N, C-alpha and C positions, 0 to 999 in steps of 0.2 A: 959508648960512654966517654969517649975522648972529648966530646963537646962539653961535658960537665966535670972534667977531670980536676980543674982547679978548685971548684967548690966542694967536690967530694973528698978533697984532702982534709977538709975541716972535720974534726972529730964528731961534731954534732950533726954532720950530714952523712958522709960515707955512702955506701951502697944502699943501706936501709933507708936513710933519709931521702935519697934520690928517688927511690921507689915510692915513697910517700908523696913526693911532689908530682910524680908522673901519674899517680892515681887521683890527684886532687882536681876538683871542679871549682873554679873561682868565677864569680859574677862581678864584673866591673861596670858600674853605672857612671857613665861619663867618659868621653874620649878626648877631653880637652887638655888644659894645662897640667892638671893633676893626673888625668887618665893616661896621657902619653907615656910618662916615665913609669907609671905603675905597670902598664901593659908591656912595655919593652923589657923591664926587669923580670916580670913574671914569666914571659915567654922565654927569655934568655935563661932563666933558672930551670926551665923544663916542666912548668905546670902542665899537667896533661890536657886539661880542657878549660878554655876561657870563653865566657859568654859576655859580649859587649852590648850595652844598651846606650844609645845616644840618638836623639831625633834630629840633630843639627847637621848642617853642611859646612864644609871647610871654607873659611873666608881668609882673605889675605892678611887681615889683622890678627889671625890666629898664629901665623907662622913664626913669629918671634919667640913663642913659648911652647909650641906644639911640634916637636921635631920629627914626629912620625910622618908629617905631611910636607909636601912640596908644592910648587906652583902648578904642577900638572894635576893636583888634587882639587884645585879650586872649584867649588860648586858640587863636589861629590859628597854624599853622605859620609860623615866622619866614621860611622860604624863600618862601612864598606872599605874606606881607605885604610883604616886601622887594621882591619882583617887582612887586607892584602899585604900591608907592611909586616905584620907579625908572621904571616906564612912565609914571606921571603926571608925573614930573620931566622925562623926556626920551623921548618916544614914538619917536624915531629910533634908539634903542638896542635891540638884540635881547636880551631877558633870559630865561634858562632857569632854572627852579626845580627843585631836587632835594631832596625832604624826606627826607634821609638823610645819614649821615656818609660821608665819602670814605675808606674803609679800604684796606688793602693789596691786597685782591682786585681793586678797580677802579681804584686810583690810577694805576698805570702806563699804562693805556689812556687815561684822561682826561688825564693829563699830556702824553702824546704828541700829543693833539689840540689842545692849548692853546699859545698863544704865551708865556704866563706864568701861573704859579700863585701865588696869595697865600694864606698861612696866617694866618687870623684866628680860629683855633679855640679858643684858650685851653686847649690840651690837648697836653701834651708828647708823648704817643704819636702823635697826629696829625701833629705837627711832624716827627718822625723818619720816619714813614711817607711823608709827602709829599716830604720831602727825598730819601729813597731812590729814590722813583719819578722825581723830576725829575733826579737824578744819572744814572739809567739811561737816560733819554730825552733828556738834554741840554737840558731845559727850564729857563729862568730861574725862580727861586723866591724870593719875598720873604716873610720870616717875621718876626713880631714877638712879643714876650713882655712882659707887664706884670704886675707884682705890687705891690700897694699904690700907690706913686707913682713907682716906678722901672721901667725896662725897656730893651729894645733893639729895633732894627730892622736886619736884614741882607739883603743881596742875594746869594743863594747859587746854586750849580749853574750851568747854562749853561756859560759860560767860566770860572767861579769854583769854588772848593772848596765842598763840601756843608756842611750843618749839622753833621754828625758830625765833620768835620774841625776845626771850631771848638769844638764841645761833644761830645767823644767819650763823656763820661759823662752819664748821666741826672741830673736834679736830686736833691738829697739828700732832699727832701720832695715830696709831691704837692700842695703848696699852690696854690690858684688864687684868682682874684678872688672867687669865691663863698665861699671859706673865710676869706680875710683882709681882704676889702673893697677898694673902689676908688672913686676920684672920677671923675665923668663926664668932666670936661675932660681928665683924664690919658689915658684910653683914646682920647678924641677927638684929642689931639695925636699919639699914636702911630699911630692909624689914618690920620690925614691924612698923616703922614710915609710910611707904607706906600704910599699912593696916589701921593705924589710920587716915591718911588723907582721904583715900577712904571712911571709915565709916562716917567721918564728912560730906563729900560731899553728900553721900546718905541720911543721916539724915537731912541735910539742916539746922541744928541748929546753926552752927558757920561757918564763912567764911574760906574756905580752898583753893578755886580756886584763882589763881593769887598770891599765896604765895610760897616762896622758903625757905627751911630749908637747911642750910649747916652745915657740921661738920668735924672736924679734930679729930678723936678719938685717935690719938697718943698723943694729948695734952688734951683730954677730953674737947674740946672747941666746942660750938655750936653757930651758928649765923643764919642769915636769912634776907630776905627783901621782900617787895611787888613789883611785876612787873605789877600790874594793870595799864592799860593805855599805856603799851609798844606797839609801832606800829608794825604791821606785815611788813615783807620785801616787798619792791615794786616789786621784781621779785625773783623767786626761780628756782632752777634746780631740777626737781622732780626725785625720784626713780621710776622705772617702773619694771614690771615683764617681763619674756620672752614672755608670752602670749600677752603682750601689744605692742610687736614690730610690725612695719608696713613694708610692702614690700619695700617701698621707703626709709627706714631708712639707713643711713650710720653707720653701727655697727662696733665699734673698740674694740677689746679684748686686753687689756693691759697685760694680763697674759702671761708668757713665756710658751714654749712647755713643760718644766719640771714641771711647776706649774699646767698646765691644758693641757693634751695631745690633747684634742679636744676644739675647740672654743665654745663660748656660744651658737652659732647657726650657721647653714651652711653659711649664708650670711656674717658672721663676718670676718673682716680683722684684722689679728694679727699685732699689731705695739707696739713699745716701746713709752714711754712718750716723748723721744727726737724726735722720728720720726713724732710726731703729729705736729711739727712746720710747716710741709709742707701740713697739711691737709686743703683741700678746698672742703667743701660740695657743691653739686649742688644747683641750685636755688630751694628754697622751701624744701630742704632736711634737715631732722633732724639728728643730729649727736648723737648717743647713745654710751656712753663710759662705758666699763665693766671692772671690776676687781673683786677680791674675796670678799673684805670687802666693797668696795665703796669708800675708801679713795683716792687711786690713781686716780680713775675716777673723783672724785671731784676736785682734784688738777689740773688735765688735763683740765677739763671743765672750771675752773676759768681762766686758761691761754688762752683758746680759746675765752672766753668772752672778755678778754683784746684786742684780735685781732678783735673784732666785730662780732664774731659768737655767736648768742644768742639762736638759736633753738636747745636746748640741753636736754639730759636726761641721767640719771645714771642707771646702772644695777649692783647691788651687787649680785654676783653669789650665795652666801650663804643665801640670802634673796630674791630670785627672783620668788617665787611662787605667 
């Protein structure tokens, strides 16, 4: 227990709290700019079991903001490199690596097995997929989003409203840190705050669910608010995986031939967003709209809703497992 002596001096932790941490199973989706500090601080705090999900490999452009990795890790799967780093940091923590995205096909089962799920994926489709799974299973969910030098951290689901309750509409653009840039310390701050919120939820000593932290680090300004009592949307358009497609589905792939030489599945019909104006599903037929990120599919689905077509689903190709 000497390893945790300093944090056990805190009255809200002590031996009882440390045992809670040691019994906890946390799923972390994403081992990038947010995920690295999350993983480091959770392993350092003595979380008993950490499951990492990330399909990507370490690139040199990652290293300025992802301190779990070094030059020797270039080309390695992030989940494997992060596992090795955490085991070296704290050999008493069980670390399980999964070199894959956690999509809508597997997310509910994984969420049901976890005490808490952390979204560090920098992917809005993944955020909604994980929130939907955690809402269905009653699992606390900590999500963060960073763009440039601004972002938020929230404690969702469990006893609190879901991400969709606070953000019922998807973002106007699909901008990410990869497209607009980010400073290393910015994602470090947000990732560390995610770890802090997660520890508070596991310890159960201070309220963290239903709370939002916002920050603009270009101005060193922090804010926040409570979203407890925020109602869930009356209807949602779910994300699904390829394995969840049905034979009767009308599958529309919005990606161009150049973007995706093959459609998402053999039954898919390739169409542009403009061509969807003539779409008429058959009686009782579900329309499934696919694109790479999910954003074009979302916009197209909202247009179809205005036309009275409501049996809809979304398929984001990069999060379709």
